[in-house]
PASE-831232 format. One record per residue (C-alpha): residue number from 1; residue in one letter; chain; x, y, z. Coordinates in Angstrom, 3 decimals. Layout:
# residues N
<n: NUM; res: a; chain: A; xx: X; yy: Y; zz: Z>
...
# end
This chain:
# residues 76
<n: 1; res: x; chain: A; xx: -15.420; yy: -7.406; zz: 16.030>
<n: 2; res: x; chain: A; xx: -14.525; yy: -9.826; zz: 13.297>
<n: 3; res: x; chain: A; xx: -11.170; yy: -11.596; zz: 13.729>
<n: 4; res: x; chain: A; xx: -8.870; yy: -11.988; zz: 10.745>
<n: 5; res: x; chain: A; xx: -8.237; yy: -15.664; zz: 11.396>
<n: 6; res: x; chain: A; xx: -11.991; yy: -16.381; zz: 10.938>
<n: 7; res: x; chain: A; xx: -12.076; yy: -14.925; zz: 7.408>
<n: 8; res: x; chain: A; xx: -11.712; yy: -16.969; zz: 4.241>
<n: 9; res: x; chain: A; xx: -8.312; yy: -16.347; zz: 2.619>
<n: 10; res: x; chain: A; xx: -6.982; yy: -17.025; zz: -0.874>
<n: 11; res: x; chain: A; xx: -4.643; yy: -19.782; zz: 0.303>
<n: 12; res: x; chain: A; xx: -7.408; yy: -21.901; zz: 1.770>
<n: 13; res: x; chain: A; xx: -8.378; yy: -25.018; zz: -0.113>
<n: 14; res: x; chain: A; xx: -11.875; yy: -25.465; zz: -1.393>
<n: 15; res: x; chain: A; xx: -12.192; yy: -28.490; zz: 0.868>
<n: 16; res: x; chain: A; xx: -11.510; yy: -26.344; zz: 3.939>
<n: 17; res: x; chain: A; xx: -13.915; yy: -23.661; zz: 2.833>
<n: 18; res: x; chain: A; xx: -16.629; yy: -26.249; zz: 2.258>
<n: 19; res: x; chain: A; xx: -15.918; yy: -27.930; zz: 5.582>
<n: 20; res: x; chain: A; xx: -15.664; yy: -24.900; zz: 7.837>
<n: 21; res: x; chain: A; xx: -18.262; yy: -22.751; zz: 5.997>
<n: 22; res: x; chain: A; xx: -20.951; yy: -24.939; zz: 4.514>
<n: 23; res: x; chain: A; xx: -23.022; yy: -21.850; zz: 3.739>
<n: 24; res: x; chain: A; xx: -20.361; yy: -20.918; zz: 1.174>
<n: 25; res: x; chain: A; xx: -21.358; yy: -23.780; zz: -1.142>
<n: 26; res: x; chain: A; xx: -23.832; yy: -21.727; zz: -3.259>
<n: 27; res: x; chain: A; xx: -21.175; yy: -19.052; zz: -3.859>
<n: 28; res: x; chain: A; xx: -18.622; yy: -21.671; zz: -4.911>
<n: 29; res: x; chain: A; xx: -21.168; yy: -23.262; zz: -7.238>
<n: 30; res: x; chain: A; xx: -22.068; yy: -19.851; zz: -8.706>
<n: 31; res: x; chain: A; xx: -18.450; yy: -19.374; zz: -9.681>
<n: 32; res: x; chain: A; xx: -18.302; yy: -22.886; zz: -11.146>
<n: 33; res: x; chain: A; xx: -15.964; yy: -24.347; zz: -8.509>
<n: 34; res: x; chain: A; xx: -16.634; yy: -28.074; zz: -8.414>
<n: 35; res: x; chain: A; xx: -15.665; yy: -30.761; zz: -5.884>
<n: 36; res: x; chain: A; xx: -13.036; yy: -32.045; zz: -8.245>
<n: 37; res: x; chain: A; xx: -10.919; yy: -28.997; zz: -7.334>
<n: 38; res: x; chain: A; xx: -11.310; yy: -29.455; zz: -3.522>
<n: 39; res: x; chain: A; xx: -7.560; yy: -29.945; zz: -2.949>
<n: 40; res: x; chain: A; xx: -6.613; yy: -26.708; zz: -4.703>
<n: 41; res: x; chain: A; xx: -6.470; yy: -23.274; zz: -3.103>
<n: 42; res: x; chain: A; xx: -9.058; yy: -20.619; zz: -3.898>
<n: 43; res: x; chain: A; xx: -6.361; yy: -18.622; zz: -5.627>
<n: 44; res: x; chain: A; xx: -5.354; yy: -21.493; zz: -7.894>
<n: 45; res: x; chain: A; xx: -8.956; yy: -22.373; zz: -8.844>
<n: 46; res: x; chain: A; xx: -9.780; yy: -18.736; zz: -9.496>
<n: 47; res: x; chain: A; xx: -6.748; yy: -18.450; zz: -11.791>
<n: 48; res: x; chain: A; xx: -7.798; yy: -21.589; zz: -13.629>
<n: 49; res: x; chain: A; xx: -11.237; yy: -20.051; zz: -14.244>
<n: 50; res: x; chain: A; xx: -9.747; yy: -16.704; zz: -15.303>
<n: 51; res: x; chain: A; xx: -11.101; yy: -14.959; zz: -12.259>
<n: 52; res: x; chain: A; xx: -9.582; yy: -12.647; zz: -9.636>
<n: 53; res: x; chain: A; xx: -9.138; yy: -14.385; zz: -6.298>
<n: 54; res: x; chain: A; xx: -9.736; yy: -11.214; zz: -4.322>
<n: 55; res: x; chain: A; xx: -13.238; yy: -10.930; zz: -5.792>
<n: 56; res: x; chain: A; xx: -14.012; yy: -14.551; zz: -4.926>
<n: 57; res: x; chain: A; xx: -12.718; yy: -14.168; zz: -1.398>
<n: 58; res: x; chain: A; xx: -14.715; yy: -11.026; zz: -0.912>
<n: 59; res: x; chain: A; xx: -17.895; yy: -12.679; zz: -2.176>
<n: 60; res: x; chain: A; xx: -17.410; yy: -15.675; zz: 0.102>
<n: 61; res: x; chain: A; xx: -16.674; yy: -13.581; zz: 3.131>
<n: 62; res: x; chain: A; xx: -19.694; yy: -11.332; zz: 2.486>
<n: 63; res: x; chain: A; xx: -21.923; yy: -14.406; zz: 2.038>
<n: 64; res: x; chain: A; xx: -20.776; yy: -15.732; zz: 5.429>
<n: 65; res: x; chain: A; xx: -20.115; yy: -12.601; zz: 7.529>
<n: 66; res: x; chain: A; xx: -22.162; yy: -9.908; zz: 5.789>
<n: 67; res: x; chain: A; xx: -20.856; yy: -6.792; zz: 4.061>
<n: 68; res: x; chain: A; xx: -17.167; yy: -6.192; zz: 4.572>
<n: 69; res: x; chain: A; xx: -17.440; yy: -2.392; zz: 4.264>
<n: 70; res: x; chain: A; xx: -19.971; yy: 0.147; zz: 5.478>
<n: 71; res: x; chain: A; xx: -20.703; yy: 3.538; zz: 3.945>
<n: 72; res: x; chain: A; xx: -18.822; yy: 5.225; zz: 6.853>
<n: 73; res: x; chain: A; xx: -15.705; yy: 3.229; zz: 5.945>
<n: 74; res: x; chain: A; xx: -15.955; yy: 4.293; zz: 2.298>
<n: 75; res: x; chain: A; xx: -15.940; yy: 8.031; zz: 2.992>
<n: 76; res: x; chain: A; xx: -12.791; yy: 9.884; zz: 3.886>
# end
């Protein structure tokens, strides 16, 4: 089971994401997040780029941990 405290969250800085999850670098680069913003939170950088932070966080977590939902979770 995946623990919440291991997931990437919007309040994390880019520096922390790059440090703790080096495999996230291609996703950050794809969104245009450069090293000059490393001291900013994901939420702040997303806003500066006109993006939704929840989409970025989901993309990062899926790149690191795999899909966050399964078809069984999507059906009610």
